[in-house]
C-alpha positions as CSV (number, residue, x, y, z in Angstrom):
1,M,95.2,-14.9,56.3
2,L,93.1,-18.0,55.9
3,F,90.5,-16.5,58.6
4,N,90.7,-13.0,56.9
5,R,89.8,-14.7,53.8
6,L,86.9,-16.7,55.4
7,S,85.6,-13.4,56.9
8,T,85.8,-11.4,53.8
9,C,83.9,-14.2,52.2
10,V,81.1,-14.6,54.8
11,L,80.7,-11.0,54.6
12,G,80.6,-10.9,50.8
13,V,77.8,-13.8,50.9
14,A,76.0,-12.0,53.6
15,F,76.0,-8.9,51.5
16,I,74.6,-10.5,48.3
17,L,71.8,-12.2,50.5
18,N,70.7,-9.1,52.0
19,V,70.5,-7.2,48.6
20,I,68.4,-10.2,47.4
21,M,66.1,-9.9,50.2
22,F,65.7,-6.4,49.9
23,L,64.9,-6.7,46.1
24,F,62.3,-9.8,46.9
25,N,60.9,-7.7,49.8
26,F,60.6,-4.3,47.5
27,R,59.2,-6.5,44.5
28,T,56.5,-8.2,46.8
29,S,55.3,-4.7,48.5
30,F,55.3,-3.0,45.2
31,I,53.1,-5.7,43.7
32,R,50.9,-5.9,46.5
33,Q,50.8,-1.9,47.1
34,P,51.2,-0.5,43.9
35,C,50.4,3.2,45.2
36,A,52.9,2.9,48.2
37,S,55.8,4.7,46.6
38,N,54.0,6.1,43.4
39,K,51.6,8.9,45.2
40,N,51.7,11.0,41.9
41,T,49.9,8.6,39.5
42,C,48.4,6.0,41.9
43,Y,46.0,6.0,44.8
44,S,44.2,3.6,46.9
45,L,40.7,4.0,47.6
46,N,41.4,4.9,51.5
47,R,43.5,8.1,50.5
48,L,42.1,9.5,47.4
49,P,42.9,13.5,47.5
50,S,40.3,15.8,48.4
51,V,41.0,17.4,44.8
52,F,39.0,14.8,43.6
53,N,35.9,16.3,44.9
54,Y,35.5,20.2,43.9
55,S,32.4,22.4,42.5
56,I,32.4,22.4,38.7
57,N,29.9,24.5,36.5
58,S,26.5,22.0,36.4
59,A,26.8,23.4,32.6
60,T,29.8,21.3,32.1
61,P,29.2,17.9,33.8
62,R,32.3,15.7,34.0
63,L,32.5,12.2,32.4
64,C,34.7,9.7,34.4
65,I,36.1,7.1,31.9
66,V,37.0,3.9,34.0
67,I,39.5,1.9,31.9
68,R,40.1,-1.9,32.6
69,V,43.9,-2.8,32.1
70,Y,45.8,-6.0,31.9
71,G,49.2,-6.7,31.1
72,P,49.0,-6.8,27.2
73,Q,46.6,-4.0,26.9
74,I,49.3,-1.4,28.6
75,G,50.9,-0.7,25.1
76,Y,47.6,0.5,23.7
77,L,46.8,2.5,26.6
78,S,48.4,5.8,25.3
79,V,46.1,5.7,22.2
80,L,43.0,5.4,24.1
81,A,43.6,8.2,26.5
82,L,44.9,10.5,23.9
83,S,41.8,9.6,21.5
84,L,39.8,10.7,24.7
85,Y,41.8,13.7,25.5
86,H,41.3,15.1,21.7
87,S,37.7,14.1,21.4
88,G,36.2,17.6,22.7
89,L,35.1,16.4,26.2
90,E,35.4,18.8,29.2
91,N,36.4,18.2,32.5
92,D,37.0,14.3,31.7
93,R,38.9,12.3,33.9
94,I,40.3,8.7,33.5
95,F,40.6,6.1,36.0
96,I,42.9,2.9,35.4
97,I,42.0,-0.3,37.4
98,N,44.1,-3.3,37.1
99,T,42.2,-6.4,36.5
100,D,45.1,-9.0,36.6
101,N,47.7,-9.8,39.3
102,R,50.1,-10.5,36.7
103,T,50.1,-6.8,35.3
104,D,53.5,-5.2,35.2
105,I,52.4,-2.2,37.7
106,Q,55.6,-0.5,37.2
107,L,55.3,-0.4,33.3
108,L,51.7,0.6,33.9
109,I,52.6,3.5,36.2
110,Q,55.3,4.8,33.7
111,T,52.8,4.8,30.8
112,I,50.4,6.8,33.0
113,S,53.0,9.3,33.8
114,Y,54.0,9.6,30.3
115,I,50.6,10.3,29.3
116,N,50.0,13.0,32.0
117,N,53.3,14.7,30.9
118,L,52.2,14.3,27.3
119,V,49.1,16.5,28.0
120,S,50.5,18.4,30.6
121,R,47.9,17.6,33.2
122,M,49.3,15.3,36.1
123,D,45.7,14.6,37.1
124,Y,44.2,13.3,33.9
125,V,44.9,9.7,34.3
126,T,45.0,8.0,37.9
127,L,45.6,4.4,38.8
128,I,43.5,3.2,41.5
129,D,44.5,0.4,44.0
130,L,41.3,-1.6,44.5
131,G,43.0,-4.3,46.6
132,G,43.5,-7.9,45.8
133,H,42.2,-9.5,43.0
134,S,39.8,-12.4,42.8
135,T,41.0,-15.9,42.1
136,K,38.1,-16.8,39.9
137,N,37.8,-15.5,36.1
138,D,35.2,-12.7,36.7
139,Y,36.0,-11.0,33.2
140,G,37.5,-8.0,35.2
141,Y,34.0,-7.2,36.5
142,D,34.5,-7.7,40.1
143,M,37.2,-4.9,40.1
144,T,34.6,-2.8,38.0
145,D,32.0,-3.4,40.6
146,R,34.4,-2.3,43.4
147,M,35.0,1.0,41.7
148,L,31.2,1.5,41.2
149,S,31.0,0.9,45.0
150,Y,33.5,3.5,45.4
151,L,31.8,6.0,43.2
152,Y,28.6,5.6,44.9
153,N,30.0,6.1,48.3
154,N,31.4,9.1,47.2
155,H,28.5,10.6,45.0
156,V,27.2,13.2,47.6
157,Q,25.5,15.9,45.3
158,P,25.8,16.6,41.4
159,A,27.6,19.9,42.2
160,V,30.3,18.4,44.3
161,S,31.2,15.0,42.8
162,I,34.0,13.1,41.3
163,C,31.9,12.2,38.2
164,H,28.6,13.1,36.9
165,Y,28.7,10.4,34.2
166,V,30.5,7.2,34.0
167,T,32.0,5.1,31.1
168,F,33.7,1.7,31.4
169,T,35.9,0.5,28.8
170,N,39.1,-1.8,28.2
171,G,42.5,-0.6,27.8
172,D,42.9,-1.6,24.0
173,N,39.9,0.3,22.7
174,F,39.7,4.0,21.3
175,Y,37.3,7.0,20.6
176,A,36.5,8.9,17.7
177,R,37.6,12.7,17.4
178,S,34.2,13.9,17.5
179,F,33.2,11.7,20.3
180,G,32.9,14.3,23.1
181,K,31.2,16.8,20.9
182,K,28.4,14.2,20.2
183,V,28.2,13.0,24.0
184,L,28.3,16.3,25.6
185,P,24.8,17.9,24.6
186,H,23.1,15.0,26.2
187,M,24.9,14.9,29.3
188,K,23.9,18.4,29.8
189,A,20.4,17.4,29.2
190,G,20.6,15.0,32.1
191,R,19.8,11.7,30.2
192,D,20.5,8.5,32.1
193,I,21.8,6.2,29.5
194,I,23.7,7.4,26.5
195,A,25.0,4.7,24.1
196,W,26.5,5.2,20.6
197,G,27.6,3.3,17.6
198,F,30.6,1.2,17.7
199,I,33.0,-1.0,15.6
200,S,33.5,-4.6,16.8
201,H,36.0,-7.1,16.3
202,Y,34.0,-9.8,16.7
203,S,32.4,-11.9,14.0
204,W,28.4,-10.6,13.5
205,P,26.7,-13.5,11.3
206,G,23.5,-11.7,11.1
207,L,25.3,-8.5,9.5
208,K,27.4,-10.7,6.9
209,E,26.8,-10.0,3.5
210,V,25.3,-12.8,1.5
211,I,27.4,-13.7,-1.7
212,D,26.6,-15.7,-4.6
213,Y,29.6,-17.6,-5.5
214,K,28.4,-18.8,-8.8
215,N,27.7,-15.2,-10.2
216,L,30.5,-13.5,-8.5
217,T,30.5,-9.7,-9.6
218,V,33.4,-7.3,-9.8
219,P,34.8,-6.1,-7.4
220,R,35.2,-9.4,-5.4
221,I,33.6,-9.4,-2.0
222,F,35.1,-11.0,1.1
223,D,33.2,-10.7,4.3
224,D,33.8,-12.7,7.5
225,G,31.4,-11.0,9.6
226,S,33.9,-9.1,11.7
227,N,35.0,-5.3,12.0
228,K,31.4,-4.2,11.5
229,C,29.9,-0.7,12.5
230,I,27.2,-1.7,14.9
231,N,24.2,0.5,16.0
232,A,24.1,0.1,19.7
233,A,20.8,-1.2,21.2
234,L,19.9,-1.5,24.9
235,R,20.3,-5.2,25.0
236,V,22.3,-8.2,25.4
237,G,24.1,-8.3,22.1
238,G,23.6,-4.9,21.1
239,V,26.2,-2.8,22.9
240,D,29.8,-3.0,24.1
241,L,31.1,-2.1,27.4
242,G,32.8,1.2,26.2
243,A,29.9,2.2,24.1
244,V,27.7,3.6,26.8
245,A,27.9,6.4,29.4
246,Y,25.6,6.4,32.5
247,R,24.5,9.3,34.8
248,L,26.3,8.2,38.1
249,A,23.4,9.6,40.3
250,F,20.7,7.4,38.4
251,L,23.0,4.1,38.6
252,K,23.6,5.0,42.5
253,E,19.8,5.4,42.9
254,H,19.1,1.7,41.9
255,Q,22.4,0.4,43.1
256,L,23.2,-1.4,39.8
257,Y,26.2,-3.8,39.6
258,F,27.9,-5.8,36.8
259,C,28.0,-8.9,38.8
260,S,25.0,-10.9,40.3
261,S,24.3,-10.7,44.0
262,D,25.8,-14.1,44.6
263,G,29.3,-12.6,43.1
264,S,29.1,-14.3,39.6
265,C,30.3,-12.5,36.7
266,S,28.8,-13.4,33.3
267,F,30.8,-12.9,29.9
268,V,27.9,-10.7,28.8
269,A,27.7,-8.7,32.1
270,D,28.0,-5.4,29.9
271,G,24.8,-6.4,28.0
272,L,22.9,-7.5,31.3
273,F,23.7,-4.4,33.0
274,I,22.6,-2.2,30.3
275,E,19.2,-4.2,30.0
276,K,18.6,-3.8,34.0
277,A,19.4,-0.2,33.5
278,A,17.1,0.4,30.5
279,K,14.2,-1.0,32.3
280,L,14.4,1.8,35.1
281,T,14.5,4.9,32.9
282,N,12.6,6.6,30.0
283,A,15.6,9.3,29.8
284,S,17.7,7.1,27.3
285,V,19.4,8.3,23.9
286,L,21.1,6.0,21.4
287,L,23.4,8.0,19.0
288,R,23.5,6.9,15.4
289,Q,27.2,7.8,15.3
290,T,30.2,5.2,15.2
291,L,32.0,7.0,17.9
292,F,34.1,3.8,19.3
293,V,36.4,1.2,18.2
294,H,36.4,-2.1,20.1
295,Q,39.6,-4.0,19.7
């Protein structure tokens, strides 16, 4: 009797340990290989499906929006994706890149599936597995450059390409309803750089309204310099990452990246990037409309 009880106890403990090990291994493999068991919404760079490359009418160039996401931004992602979906773009596609190894990948994939189901287009948003993350704080630009490398390597010719234009942004932003209608004509015209006005949550002291507190008028004015409408300029401090679209063939020709050749990535890499790009072309356009909200 005692032997039978001991045997049962041992078997029970062994079963529990096996379950724990299974869950641990599953969780570990899921984190390291987020695309392994989620083939409908997640792809690694070495197995992107051929459907990503197909001929489309050159009169309707495709804008790819690369969205950089980390954990706290997942809750905003649906707003961003739907704002783009309803902005009048044609043939647009969204690629998600995770910039933090602490991100809940399962929640991110569920959110992507929800968006694709909502718009009835299963290939609208795709999570791209770019491999292991850098151990240094590179502000997400290391992953951004990895995605750029992939786009460069797969941009064969304008008629057969994943993207004609590319925009990079963060997961907690969103775009105006008129965004696509304002940008598309300049994409069709083949401009190398298209930038537009945006709202920034940062404080802009230079735009702060000077108030004479000795002779206050009615109504009272409070201005802390934040949430201003900014006219984009092609320089550091004059643009936000998500307020620019680049012609991919132009970027590829000059092999432009956000990080320096030594691997260092600046907090203002978006401004440095556009400064480098602007010096290489006369085919740029600035749209004096506020089309983007930077959260």
